[in-house]
C-alpha positions in Angstrom: -18.6 -12.4 -11.3 -16.8 -10.1 -8.9 -15.7 -13.1 -6.8 -14.2 -14.7 -9.9 -12.4 -11.6 -10.9 -10.9 -11.3 -7.4 -9.9 -14.9 -7.4 -8.1 -14.4 -10.8 -6.3 -11.3 -9.6 -5.2 -13.1 -6.4 -4.0 -16.1 -8.4 -2.0 -13.8 -10.8 -0.4 -12.0 -7.8 0.5 -15.3 -6.2 2.1 -16.7 -9.3 4.0 -13.4 -9.8 5.3 -13.6 -6.3 6.4 -17.2 -6.7 8.2 -16.4 -10.0 9.9 -13.4 -8.3 11.1 -15.6 -5.4 12.4 -18.2 -7.8 14.3 -15.6 -9.8 15.8 -14.1 -6.6 16.9 -17.6 -5.5 18.5 -18.2 -9.0 20.3 -14.8 -8.8 21.5 -15.6 -5.2 22.9 -18.9 -6.4 24.6 -17.2 -9.4 26.2 -14.5 -7.2 
């Protein structure tokens, strides 16, 4: 159970980082 929870948290962090990077790239292009 603990391993699954850790995997879910890591996946959530990874997706959050990817979304943040994509947003930064979009803002950079806009500016």
